C-alpha positions in Angstrom: -50.7 -77.3 73.5 -49.9 -73.9 74.9 -52.5 -71.1 75.3 -51.5 -67.5 75.1 -54.0 -65.0 76.3 -54.5 -62.0 78.8 -55.6 -63.1 82.2 -59.3 -63.4 83.1 -61.3 -61.9 86.0 -60.4 -64.0 89.0 -57.1 -65.2 88.0 -55.1 -62.7 90.0 -54.6 -65.0 93.1 -53.1 -67.7 90.6 -50.8 -64.9 89.1 -49.7 -63.8 92.6 -48.9 -67.3 93.7 -46.9 -68.1 90.5 -44.7 -65.0 90.4 -44.1 -65.3 94.2 -42.8 -68.8 93.5 -40.7 -68.0 90.6 -39.0 -64.9 92.1 -38.4 -66.7 95.4 -36.2 -69.1 93.7 -33.4 -66.5 93.8 -33.1 -67.2 97.3 -35.0 -64.2 98.6 -38.7 -64.9 99.6 -41.0 -62.7 97.6 -44.5 -61.5 98.4 -45.9 -59.5 95.7 -49.1 -58.6 97.5 -47.2 -56.5 99.8 -44.3 -55.6 97.6 -46.4 -54.1 94.6 -49.8 -53.4 96.3 -51.0 -51.3 93.6 -51.0 -54.3 91.3 -51.5 -57.2 93.6 -53.0 -55.9 96.9 -56.4 -56.8 98.2 -59.3 -55.8 96.0 -57.4 -55.3 93.0 -58.6 -56.2 89.5 -55.6 -55.9 87.7 -56.1 -59.3 85.7 -56.3 -57.6 82.1 -52.6 -56.0 82.6 -51.2 -59.7 82.7 -50.3 -61.8 79.6 -50.0 -65.5 80.3 -48.7 -68.8 78.7 -50.7 -71.7 80.0 -50.1 -75.6 79.7 -53.1 -77.7 80.4 -54.7 -74.6 82.3 -51.6 -74.1 84.5 -49.8 -70.8 84.2 -46.1 -71.2 83.0 -45.1 -67.9 82.2 -46.4 -64.1 83.2 -45.7 -60.5 81.6 -47.3 -57.6 83.1 -48.0 -54.5 81.1 -49.4 -51.5 83.3 -50.6 -48.5 81.7 -49.4 -45.2 83.1 -50.3 -41.6 81.9 -47.7 -39.2 82.0 -48.7 -35.4 82.2 -47.0 -32.1 81.7 -49.3 -29.1 81.7 -52.2 -29.8 79.4 -50.1 -32.5 77.3 -50.3 -36.3 78.1 -48.3 -39.4 77.0 -49.3 -42.8 77.5 -46.7 -45.3 78.8 -46.6 -49.1 79.4 -44.7 -50.2 82.4 -43.5 -53.6 82.0 -42.8 -56.0 85.2 -43.5 -59.3 86.7 -41.8 -61.0 84.0 -41.6 -64.7 85.1 -41.2 -68.1 83.5 -41.8 -71.5 85.4 -38.2 -73.1 85.7 -39.5 -76.1 83.8 -40.6 -74.2 81.0 -37.5 -72.1 80.3 -36.2 -72.3 76.8 -39.5 -72.8 75.3 -39.8 -69.2 74.0 -42.7 -68.1 76.4 -41.2 -65.0 77.5 -40.3 -63.8 73.8 -44.0 -64.6 72.8 -45.6 -62.7 75.6 -43.4 -59.6 75.3 -44.1 -59.4 71.6 -47.9 -59.8 72.6 -47.5 -57.0 75.0 -45.9 -54.9 72.5 -48.5 -55.4 70.0 -51.2 -54.8 72.5 -49.2 -51.5 73.3 -49.4 -50.4 69.6 -53.1 -51.5 69.3 -53.8 -49.2 72.3 -51.6 -46.1 70.9 -49.1 -46.4 73.8 -46.3 -43.8 72.9 -43.5 -45.2 75.3 -42.6 -48.3 77.4 -40.2 -48.7 80.3 -39.1 -52.0 82.1 -36.2 -52.9 84.6 -34.1 -55.7 83.5 -31.0 -57.0 81.8 -30.0 -54.7 78.9 -29.1 -57.3 76.3 -32.2 -59.5 77.1 -34.7 -56.7 76.5 -32.7 -55.1 73.7 -34.1 -57.8 71.5 -37.6 -56.2 72.1 -36.4 -52.6 71.3 -35.6 -51.4 74.8 -32.4 -49.5 75.5 -31.1 -48.0 79.0 -31.6 -44.1 78.9 -32.9 -41.4 80.7 -31.4 -40.2 83.9 -31.8 -39.7 87.7 -29.5 -37.8 89.9 -28.6 -39.1 93.4 -27.8 -36.5 95.9 -25.9 -37.8 99.0 -25.8 -36.2 102.4 -23.8 -36.8 105.5 -24.0 -35.5 109.1 -21.2 -33.1 108.2 -23.2 -31.7 105.3 -26.2 -30.8 107.6 -23.9 -29.3 110.4 -21.7 -27.1 108.2 -24.6 -25.9 105.5 -27.3 -25.3 107.9 -26.4 -21.7 108.0 -26.9 -21.3 104.4 -30.5 -22.1 104.5 -33.7 -21.0 105.8 -34.6 -23.0 109.1 -37.9 -24.4 109.5 -39.1 -26.5 112.5 -40.6 -29.4 110.7 -41.8 -32.7 111.8 -42.6 -35.8 110.0 -45.5 -38.4 110.6 -45.8 -41.7 108.9 -49.0 -41.9 107.0 -50.1 -45.6 107.4 -54.0 -45.8 107.5 -55.7 -46.2 104.4 -58.4 -43.8 105.4 -56.2 -41.2 106.8 -57.6 -37.6 105.3 -53.9 -36.4 104.6 -53.8 -38.8 101.5 -56.2 -36.5 99.7 -53.9 -33.5 100.4 -50.8 -35.5 99.5 -52.8 -36.6 96.1 -53.6 -33.0 95.4 -49.9 -31.8 95.8 -48.6 -34.5 93.6 -51.5 -33.4 91.0 -50.1 -30.0 91.2 -46.8 -31.0 89.9 -46.0 -29.7 86.1 -44.6 -33.3 85.3 -46.1 -36.3 86.8 -47.6 -39.8 86.3 -51.2 -39.7 86.8 -52.2 -41.2 90.3 -55.8 -41.6 91.5 -56.5 -40.5 95.0 -58.1 -43.9 95.7 -54.7 -45.8 94.7 -52.3 -43.2 95.9 -51.4 -45.3 99.1 -50.7 -48.4 97.2 -48.7 -46.6 94.6 -46.6 -45.1 97.4 -46.0 -48.2 99.2 -44.6 -50.0 96.3 -41.2 -51.7 97.1 -42.0 -51.3 100.7 -41.5 -47.7 100.6 -43.1 -45.5 103.4 -44.8 -42.1 103.1 -44.5 -39.4 105.8 -46.5 -36.2 106.1 -44.4 -33.2 106.5 -45.8 -30.8 109.3 -44.8 -27.2 109.9 -46.5 -25.2 112.7 -48.9 -28.2 113.0 -50.1 -27.7 109.3 -49.6 -30.1 106.1 -46.4 -28.9 104.4 -45.8 -31.6 101.9 -44.9 -35.3 102.0 -41.7 -37.6 101.6 -41.5 -41.2 100.4 -38.5 -43.1 101.1 -37.2 -46.7 101.3 -34.7 -46.8 104.1 -32.1 -43.9 103.5 -33.2 -43.3 100.1 -36.0 -40.5 99.3 -37.6 -41.2 96.0 -40.1 -38.4 96.3 -40.0 -35.2 98.2 -42.8 -32.7 97.5 -43.3 -29.4 99.5 -45.6 -26.6 99.4 -42.5 -24.4 100.0 -39.3 -25.5 98.3 -37.3 -23.5 100.6 -38.1 -26.2 103.3 -36.2 -28.9 101.4 -32.9 -28.7 103.5 -34.8 -28.7 106.8 -37.1 -31.6 105.8 -34.0 -33.6 104.6 -32.2 -33.0 108.0 -35.2 -34.0 109.9 -35.4 -37.2 108.0 -31.8 -37.8 108.3 -32.0 -37.5 112.1 -34.8 -40.3 112.1 -32.9 -42.9 110.2 -30.0 -44.9 111.7 -27.7 -44.5 108.6 -24.6 -42.7 108.1 -25.8 -41.4 104.6 -29.1 -40.0 103.2 -29.8 -40.1 99.6 -32.3 -38.1 97.4 -33.4 -38.8 94.0 -33.7 -35.8 91.8 -35.1 -35.9 88.2 -33.6 -34.1 85.3 -36.5 -31.6 85.0 -35.9 -30.2 88.4 -33.3 -28.0 87.7 -34.1 -25.5 90.4 -33.6 -28.3 93.1 -30.5 -29.5 91.6 -29.0 -26.1 92.0 -30.1 -25.7 95.5 -28.7 -29.0 96.6 -25.5 -29.0 94.6 -24.2 -26.4 97.0 -24.6 -28.7 100.2 -24.7 -32.3 99.2 -21.5 -34.5 99.8 -21.5 -35.7 96.3 -24.0 -36.4 93.4 -23.9 -38.8 90.9 -26.0 -39.7 87.8 -27.3 -43.0 86.6 -29.4 -44.1 83.7 -33.1 -44.4 84.5 -34.2 -47.7 83.0 -34.6 -49.4 79.8 -37.0 -47.6 77.5 -38.7 -48.3 74.1 -40.2 -45.5 72.0 -43.3 -46.6 70.1 -44.7 -43.1 68.9 -41.5 -40.9 68.1 -43.5 -37.9 67.2 -45.5 -37.8 70.5 -42.6 -38.7 72.6 -40.3 -36.0 70.9 -43.1 -33.1 71.2 -43.7 -34.0 75.2 -40.1 -34.1 76.2 -39.0 -31.1 74.1 -41.6 -29.1 75.7 -40.8 -30.4 79.3 -37.1 -29.4 78.4 -38.2 -25.9 77.1 -40.0 -25.4 80.5 -37.1 -25.9 82.8 -34.2 -24.3 80.4 -34.1 -22.1 77.6 -33.7 -23.8 74.2 -31.8 -22.4 71.3 -33.8 -21.6 68.3 -33.0 -23.8 65.3 -34.1 -26.9 63.5 -32.8 -30.5 62.6 -34.2 -33.6 61.1 -34.2 -37.1 63.0 -34.6 -40.1 60.9 -35.2 -43.3 62.5 -35.3 -46.7 60.8 -38.6 -48.1 60.4 -40.4 -45.1 62.0 -39.8 -42.3 59.5 -38.2 -38.7 59.6 -39.1 -35.9 62.0 -38.5 -32.1 61.7 -37.8 -30.6 64.9 -38.0 -27.1 65.2 -37.7 -24.4 68.1 -38.8 -20.7 67.3 -38.7 -18.1 70.1 -37.8 -21.0 72.4 -41.1 -23.0 71.6 -40.4 -26.4 70.0 -42.4 -28.2 67.3 -42.5 -31.8 66.0 -43.8 -32.9 62.7 -43.3 -35.7 60.3 -41.2 -34.9 57.0 -40.2 -36.6 53.9 -36.8 -35.5 54.1 -34.2 -37.7 55.3 -31.3 -37.0 57.7 -27.8 -37.4 56.7 -27.2 -39.7 59.5 -30.2 -42.1 60.2 -30.4 -43.9 63.4 -31.9 -47.4 64.5 -34.4 -47.2 67.1 -31.9 -48.1 70.0 -29.5 -45.3 68.6 -32.2 -42.7 68.6 -33.3 -43.6 72.1 -29.7 -43.2 73.3 -29.4 -39.9 71.0 -32.5 -38.5 72.5 -32.4 -39.4 76.1 -29.0 -40.7 77.2 -26.2 -38.4 78.7 -23.5 -40.5 77.2 -24.3 -40.4 73.3 -22.1 -37.5 72.8 -20.3 -38.0 69.4 -23.5 -38.0 67.4 -25.0 -35.5 69.4 -22.2 -33.2 69.1 -22.3 -33.5 65.3 -25.9 -32.7 65.1 -25.5 -29.7 67.5 -22.6 -28.2 65.6 -24.4 -28.5 62.1 -27.7 -27.3 63.7 -26.5 -25.0 66.3 -28.9 -26.6 69.1 -28.6 -27.5 72.7 -31.8 -29.7 73.0 -30.3 -33.0 74.0 -30.6 -35.2 76.2 -34.1 -34.8 76.8 -35.3 -35.1 80.4 -36.7 -38.5 80.4 -37.5 -40.0 83.8 -40.2 -42.0 85.7 -40.3 -42.1 89.7 -39.8 -45.8 90.7 -43.2 -45.7 92.5 -45.1 -45.5 89.1 -43.1 -48.4 87.5 -44.1 -52.1 87.5 
Protein backbone atom coordinates (compact mmCIF):
# COMPACT_ATOMS: atom_id res chain seq x y z
CA UNK A 1 0.00 0.00 0.00
CA UNK A 2 1.30 3.46 -0.91
CA UNK A 3 1.69 6.02 1.88
CA UNK A 4 1.46 9.72 1.07
CA UNK A 5 2.68 12.27 3.61
CA UNK A 6 5.04 15.10 4.39
CA UNK A 7 8.58 14.15 5.28
CA UNK A 8 9.39 13.65 8.94
CA UNK A 9 12.27 15.10 10.94
CA UNK A 10 15.43 13.14 10.19
CA UNK A 11 14.38 11.98 6.71
CA UNK A 12 16.35 14.58 4.76
CA UNK A 13 19.37 12.28 4.12
CA UNK A 14 17.07 9.69 2.50
CA UNK A 15 15.40 12.40 0.42
CA UNK A 16 18.77 13.68 -0.80
CA UNK A 17 19.96 10.16 -1.65
CA UNK A 18 16.74 9.52 -3.57
CA UNK A 19 16.72 12.71 -5.66
CA UNK A 20 20.46 12.38 -6.34
CA UNK A 21 19.78 8.91 -7.73
CA UNK A 22 16.76 9.87 -9.85
CA UNK A 23 18.27 13.00 -11.38
CA UNK A 24 21.62 11.29 -12.03
CA UNK A 25 19.83 8.82 -14.32
CA UNK A 26 19.79 11.59 -16.94
CA UNK A 27 23.50 10.94 -17.45
CA UNK A 28 24.74 13.90 -15.40
CA UNK A 29 25.71 13.13 -11.79
CA UNK A 30 23.75 15.25 -9.29
CA UNK A 31 24.74 16.24 -5.77
CA UNK A 32 21.82 18.21 -4.36
CA UNK A 33 23.62 19.01 -1.10
CA UNK A 34 26.01 21.24 -3.06
CA UNK A 35 23.61 22.11 -5.90
CA UNK A 36 20.88 23.54 -3.64
CA UNK A 37 22.52 24.09 -0.23
CA UNK A 38 19.64 26.29 1.00
CA UNK A 39 17.51 23.12 1.00
CA UNK A 40 19.96 20.24 1.31
CA UNK A 41 23.14 21.65 2.86
CA UNK A 42 24.57 20.58 6.21
CA UNK A 43 22.34 21.29 9.17
CA UNK A 44 19.20 22.01 7.14
CA UNK A 45 15.83 20.98 8.55
CA UNK A 46 13.71 21.33 5.43
CA UNK A 47 11.84 18.03 5.72
CA UNK A 48 8.43 19.80 6.09
CA UNK A 49 8.86 21.22 2.56
CA UNK A 50 8.81 17.73 1.04
CA UNK A 51 5.83 15.62 0.03
CA UNK A 52 6.56 11.90 -0.21
CA UNK A 53 5.10 8.75 -1.71
CA UNK A 54 6.41 5.62 0.02
CA UNK A 55 6.07 1.90 -0.65
CA UNK A 56 6.91 -0.38 2.30
CA UNK A 57 8.58 2.58 3.97
CA UNK A 58 10.83 3.38 1.01
CA UNK A 59 10.64 6.68 -0.87
CA UNK A 60 9.27 6.30 -4.39
CA UNK A 61 8.45 9.92 -5.27
CA UNK A 62 9.21 13.42 -3.98
CA UNK A 63 7.88 16.92 -4.57
CA UNK A 64 9.40 19.91 -2.75
CA UNK A 65 7.37 23.07 -2.07
CA UNK A 66 9.53 25.85 -0.64
CA UNK A 67 7.75 28.91 0.84
CA UNK A 68 9.14 32.25 -0.38
CA UNK A 69 7.92 35.68 0.71
CA UNK A 70 8.02 38.44 -1.91
CA UNK A 71 8.17 42.03 -0.68
CA UNK A 72 7.56 45.39 -2.26
CA UNK A 73 7.63 48.30 0.15
CA UNK A 74 5.17 47.47 2.93
CA UNK A 75 3.44 44.80 0.82
CA UNK A 76 4.15 41.09 0.97
CA UNK A 77 3.08 38.12 -1.12
CA UNK A 78 3.52 34.46 -0.26
CA UNK A 79 4.84 32.19 -3.00
CA UNK A 80 5.57 28.46 -3.18
CA UNK A 81 8.57 27.42 -5.28
CA UNK A 82 8.19 23.84 -6.53
CA UNK A 83 11.25 21.71 -7.24
CA UNK A 84 13.00 18.36 -6.72
CA UNK A 85 10.12 16.60 -8.50
CA UNK A 86 11.34 13.00 -8.73
CA UNK A 87 9.77 9.57 -9.26
CA UNK A 88 11.62 6.26 -8.96
CA UNK A 89 12.07 4.74 -12.45
CA UNK A 90 10.30 1.55 -11.30
CA UNK A 91 7.29 3.56 -10.09
CA UNK A 92 6.55 5.71 -13.11
CA UNK A 93 3.03 5.57 -14.45
CA UNK A 94 1.51 4.97 -11.01
CA UNK A 95 0.26 8.54 -10.59
CA UNK A 96 2.63 9.44 -7.76
CA UNK A 97 3.68 12.80 -9.20
CA UNK A 98 0.07 13.78 -9.87
CA UNK A 99 -0.94 12.92 -6.31
CA UNK A 100 2.01 14.74 -4.71
CA UNK A 101 1.56 17.84 -6.89
CA UNK A 102 -2.10 18.00 -5.91
CA UNK A 103 -1.16 17.50 -2.24
CA UNK A 104 1.34 20.37 -2.52
CA UNK A 105 -1.22 22.67 -4.17
CA UNK A 106 -3.83 21.84 -1.52
CA UNK A 107 -1.24 22.64 1.15
CA UNK A 108 -0.51 25.99 -0.55
CA UNK A 109 -4.19 26.91 -0.45
CA UNK A 110 -4.54 25.86 3.19
CA UNK A 111 -1.55 28.07 4.06
CA UNK A 112 -2.84 31.03 2.02
CA UNK A 113 -0.10 31.02 -0.60
CA UNK A 114 -0.92 33.53 -3.35
CA UNK A 115 1.43 32.34 -6.07
CA UNK A 116 3.51 29.35 -7.09
CA UNK A 117 6.36 28.87 -9.56
CA UNK A 118 8.28 25.95 -10.96
CA UNK A 119 10.75 25.08 -13.70
CA UNK A 120 9.67 22.26 -15.97
CA UNK A 121 7.90 21.16 -19.12
CA UNK A 122 4.93 23.34 -20.00
CA UNK A 123 2.45 20.63 -20.95
CA UNK A 124 3.34 18.44 -17.97
CA UNK A 125 2.62 21.15 -15.43
CA UNK A 126 -0.25 22.80 -17.25
CA UNK A 127 -2.42 19.98 -15.88
CA UNK A 128 -1.82 21.54 -12.45
CA UNK A 129 -2.71 25.09 -13.51
CA UNK A 130 0.81 26.36 -14.29
CA UNK A 131 1.62 28.43 -17.35
CA UNK A 132 4.87 30.01 -18.64
CA UNK A 133 4.84 33.75 -18.02
CA UNK A 134 6.76 36.61 -16.49
CA UNK A 135 9.88 37.89 -18.18
CA UNK A 136 13.61 38.32 -17.75
CA UNK A 137 15.85 40.46 -19.94
CA UNK A 138 19.31 39.17 -20.80
CA UNK A 139 21.89 41.82 -21.77
CA UNK A 140 24.89 40.56 -23.74
CA UNK A 141 28.29 42.25 -23.63
CA UNK A 142 31.42 41.58 -25.66
CA UNK A 143 34.93 42.97 -25.40
CA UNK A 144 34.09 45.50 -28.13
CA UNK A 145 31.13 46.83 -26.15
CA UNK A 146 33.30 47.61 -23.16
CA UNK A 147 36.09 49.09 -25.28
CA UNK A 148 33.89 51.38 -27.38
CA UNK A 149 31.39 52.46 -24.71
CA UNK A 150 33.78 53.08 -21.85
CA UNK A 151 33.92 56.82 -22.54
CA UNK A 152 30.14 57.17 -22.06
CA UNK A 153 30.21 56.04 -18.43
CA UNK A 154 31.85 57.26 -15.25
CA UNK A 155 34.91 55.16 -14.53
CA UNK A 156 35.34 53.56 -11.12
CA UNK A 157 38.39 51.61 -10.03
CA UNK A 158 36.56 48.61 -8.60
CA UNK A 159 37.78 45.16 -7.68
CA UNK A 160 36.01 41.88 -6.95
CA UNK A 161 36.65 39.44 -4.12
CA UNK A 162 34.98 36.04 -4.06
CA UNK A 163 33.15 35.53 -0.77
CA UNK A 164 33.50 31.93 0.36
CA UNK A 165 33.70 31.78 4.15
CA UNK A 166 30.44 31.17 6.00
CA UNK A 167 31.53 33.53 8.77
CA UNK A 168 32.80 36.28 6.46
CA UNK A 169 31.36 39.51 7.95
CA UNK A 170 30.62 40.90 4.49
CA UNK A 171 27.58 38.60 4.29
CA UNK A 172 25.84 40.92 6.73
CA UNK A 173 26.48 43.91 4.47
CA UNK A 174 25.36 41.93 1.43
CA UNK A 175 22.15 40.90 3.20
CA UNK A 176 21.47 44.51 4.26
CA UNK A 177 21.92 45.76 0.70
CA UNK A 178 19.57 43.09 -0.63
CA UNK A 179 17.01 43.92 2.07
CA UNK A 180 17.01 47.54 0.88
CA UNK A 181 15.71 46.50 -2.55
CA UNK A 182 12.21 47.84 -3.22
CA UNK A 183 11.20 44.44 -4.69
CA UNK A 184 12.80 41.27 -3.40
CA UNK A 185 12.33 37.79 -2.00
CA UNK A 186 13.00 37.57 1.72
CA UNK A 187 16.39 36.07 2.59
CA UNK A 188 17.59 35.71 6.14
CA UNK A 189 21.16 36.78 6.86
CA UNK A 190 21.88 33.28 8.21
CA UNK A 191 20.78 31.63 4.95
CA UNK A 192 22.11 34.23 2.52
CA UNK A 193 25.31 32.37 1.63
CA UNK A 194 23.46 29.13 0.91
CA UNK A 195 20.82 30.94 -1.15
CA UNK A 196 23.52 32.73 -3.14
CA UNK A 197 25.29 29.42 -3.70
CA UNK A 198 22.29 27.81 -5.40
CA UNK A 199 23.05 26.17 -8.77
CA UNK A 200 26.82 26.47 -8.09
CA UNK A 201 26.74 30.25 -8.39
CA UNK A 202 29.49 32.33 -6.78
CA UNK A 203 29.20 35.64 -4.98
CA UNK A 204 31.76 38.44 -5.23
CA UNK A 205 32.10 41.49 -3.04
CA UNK A 206 32.46 44.68 -5.09
CA UNK A 207 35.14 46.93 -3.59
CA UNK A 208 35.74 50.59 -4.37
CA UNK A 209 38.60 52.40 -2.64
CA UNK A 210 38.86 49.37 -0.37
CA UNK A 211 35.29 49.69 0.88
CA UNK A 212 32.18 47.58 0.29
CA UNK A 213 30.31 48.94 -2.73
CA UNK A 214 27.96 46.05 -3.55
CA UNK A 215 27.99 42.45 -4.66
CA UNK A 216 27.69 40.29 -7.75
CA UNK A 217 26.39 36.72 -7.98
CA UNK A 218 27.16 34.75 -11.12
CA UNK A 219 27.42 31.31 -12.63
CA UNK A 220 30.26 31.23 -15.16
CA UNK A 221 29.55 34.07 -17.62
CA UNK A 222 25.98 34.85 -16.46
CA UNK A 223 25.37 37.43 -13.74
CA UNK A 224 22.06 36.69 -12.04
CA UNK A 225 22.27 39.40 -9.39
CA UNK A 226 24.21 42.67 -9.27
CA UNK A 227 23.44 45.11 -6.46
CA UNK A 228 25.41 48.30 -5.97
CA UNK A 229 25.29 51.14 -3.50
CA UNK A 230 25.82 53.48 -6.45
CA UNK A 231 24.14 52.34 -9.68
CA UNK A 232 26.52 54.50 -11.74
CA UNK A 233 29.18 51.84 -11.03
CA UNK A 234 27.31 49.20 -13.04
CA UNK A 235 29.41 49.51 -16.23
CA UNK A 236 32.75 49.45 -14.38
CA UNK A 237 31.63 46.48 -12.32
CA UNK A 238 30.54 44.48 -15.37
CA UNK A 239 33.76 45.30 -17.20
CA UNK A 240 35.82 44.20 -14.20
CA UNK A 241 34.00 40.87 -13.99
CA UNK A 242 34.30 40.38 -17.76
CA UNK A 243 38.09 40.70 -17.48
CA UNK A 244 38.13 37.95 -14.86
CA UNK A 245 36.23 35.32 -16.86
CA UNK A 246 37.64 33.43 -19.82
CA UNK A 247 34.60 33.83 -22.01
CA UNK A 248 33.99 35.94 -25.13
CA UNK A 249 30.64 37.12 -23.80
CA UNK A 250 29.15 38.35 -20.52
CA UNK A 251 25.42 38.03 -19.79
CA UNK A 252 23.48 40.04 -17.22
CA UNK A 253 19.93 39.20 -16.18
CA UNK A 254 17.70 42.23 -15.63
CA UNK A 255 14.20 42.02 -14.26
CA UNK A 256 11.17 43.83 -15.72
CA UNK A 257 10.75 46.32 -12.87
CA UNK A 258 14.39 47.48 -13.27
CA UNK A 259 13.51 50.03 -15.93
CA UNK A 260 16.33 52.42 -15.04
CA UNK A 261 19.00 49.76 -15.46
CA UNK A 262 17.43 48.68 -18.77
CA UNK A 263 17.71 52.19 -20.15
CA UNK A 264 21.32 52.52 -19.03
CA UNK A 265 22.51 49.21 -20.44
CA UNK A 266 20.54 49.29 -23.69
CA UNK A 267 22.90 51.97 -24.96
CA UNK A 268 26.03 49.84 -24.60
CA UNK A 269 25.19 46.14 -24.80
CA UNK A 270 25.70 44.11 -27.96
CA UNK A 271 22.17 42.73 -27.88
CA UNK A 272 19.40 42.17 -25.41
CA UNK A 273 16.74 39.52 -25.50
CA UNK A 274 13.63 38.73 -23.50
CA UNK A 275 12.59 35.28 -22.33
CA UNK A 276 9.71 33.97 -20.29
CA UNK A 277 10.68 33.63 -16.66
CA UNK A 278 9.09 30.36 -15.55
CA UNK A 279 5.87 28.41 -15.03
CA UNK A 280 3.53 30.15 -12.59
CA UNK A 281 0.16 29.46 -11.02
CA UNK A 282 -1.96 32.15 -9.36
CA UNK A 283 -3.79 30.97 -6.24
CA UNK A 284 -5.06 34.37 -5.03
CA UNK A 285 -5.78 36.69 -7.95
CA UNK A 286 -6.77 39.64 -5.79
CA UNK A 287 -3.52 39.60 -3.80
CA UNK A 288 -1.34 39.00 -6.87
CA UNK A 289 -3.03 41.75 -8.92
CA UNK A 290 -2.75 44.28 -6.10
CA UNK A 291 0.93 43.47 -5.49
CA UNK A 292 2.16 43.57 -9.08
CA UNK A 293 0.02 46.52 -10.19
CA UNK A 294 1.60 48.49 -7.34
CA UNK A 295 5.06 47.32 -8.38
CA UNK A 296 4.45 48.42 -11.97
CA UNK A 297 3.10 51.80 -10.81
CA UNK A 298 6.38 52.38 -8.99
CA UNK A 299 8.48 51.78 -12.11
CA UNK A 300 6.39 53.55 -14.78
CA UNK A 301 3.30 55.80 -14.89
CA UNK A 302 -0.02 53.99 -15.20
CA UNK A 303 -2.89 55.58 -17.09
CA UNK A 304 -6.00 56.26 -15.05
CA UNK A 305 -8.87 53.95 -15.91
CA UNK A 306 -10.68 50.79 -14.89
CA UNK A 307 -11.43 47.34 -16.22
CA UNK A 308 -12.98 44.11 -15.03
CA UNK A 309 -11.08 40.83 -15.08
CA UNK A 310 -13.19 37.67 -14.84
CA UNK A 311 -11.39 34.38 -14.25
CA UNK A 312 -13.17 31.04 -14.43
CA UNK A 313 -13.56 29.44 -10.98
CA UNK A 314 -11.99 32.50 -9.34
CA UNK A 315 -14.58 35.28 -9.70
CA UNK A 316 -14.32 38.82 -11.05
CA UNK A 317 -12.05 41.69 -10.06
CA UNK A 318 -12.43 45.42 -10.57
CA UNK A 319 -9.07 46.98 -11.41
CA UNK A 320 -8.88 50.76 -11.09
CA UNK A 321 -6.08 53.30 -11.35
CA UNK A 322 -6.76 56.80 -10.01
CA UNK A 323 -4.04 59.46 -10.09
CA UNK A 324 -1.58 56.70 -10.91
CA UNK A 325 -2.48 54.63 -7.84
CA UNK A 326 -3.94 51.14 -8.45
CA UNK A 327 -6.79 49.52 -6.53
CA UNK A 328 -8.13 45.97 -6.80
CA UNK A 329 -11.39 44.64 -5.40
CA UNK A 330 -13.80 41.80 -6.02
CA UNK A 331 -16.95 42.58 -7.98
CA UNK A 332 -20.15 40.80 -8.95
CA UNK A 333 -19.91 42.22 -12.47
CA UNK A 334 -18.65 39.88 -15.16
CA UNK A 335 -16.29 40.82 -17.97
CA UNK A 336 -17.53 40.48 -21.53
CA UNK A 337 -14.48 38.25 -22.15
CA UNK A 338 -13.98 35.85 -19.21
CA UNK A 339 -10.63 34.05 -19.14
CA UNK A 340 -9.54 30.64 -17.93
CA UNK A 341 -6.87 30.55 -15.22
CA UNK A 342 -4.05 29.90 -17.69
CA UNK A 343 -5.40 32.55 -20.10
CA UNK A 344 -5.51 35.04 -17.23
CA UNK A 345 -1.91 34.26 -16.29
CA UNK A 346 -0.74 34.94 -19.84
CA UNK A 347 -2.95 38.03 -20.14
CA UNK A 348 -1.53 39.55 -16.97
CA UNK A 349 2.11 38.52 -17.15
CA UNK A 350 3.19 37.34 -20.60
CA UNK A 351 4.48 39.82 -23.22
CA UNK A 352 3.14 37.68 -26.09
CA UNK A 353 -0.60 37.73 -25.28
CA UNK A 354 -1.27 40.79 -27.40
CA UNK A 355 -4.65 40.41 -29.11
CA UNK A 356 -6.78 40.08 -25.99
CA UNK A 357 -4.67 42.67 -24.20
CA UNK A 358 -5.04 45.12 -27.09
CA UNK A 359 -8.83 44.69 -27.03
CA UNK A 360 -9.00 45.40 -23.30
CA UNK A 361 -6.62 48.34 -23.64
CA UNK A 362 -8.68 49.91 -26.44
CA UNK A 363 -11.92 49.55 -24.54
CA UNK A 364 -10.54 50.72 -21.21
CA UNK A 365 -7.73 53.02 -22.38
CA UNK A 366 -5.16 51.46 -20.08
CA UNK A 367 -1.47 50.57 -20.39
CA UNK A 368 -1.02 48.34 -17.39
CA UNK A 369 -0.07 44.96 -18.84
CA UNK A 370 2.02 42.88 -18.85
CA UNK A 371 2.79 43.19 -15.14
CA UNK A 372 6.44 42.83 -14.02
CA UNK A 373 6.44 39.29 -12.66
CA UNK A 374 9.86 37.75 -12.08
CA UNK A 375 11.78 35.84 -9.45
CA UNK A 376 15.56 35.57 -9.27
CA UNK A 377 16.79 32.04 -9.98
CA UNK A 378 18.54 32.01 -6.59
CA UNK A 379 15.19 32.13 -4.80
CA UNK A 380 13.65 29.28 -6.78
CA UNK A 381 13.65 25.59 -5.96
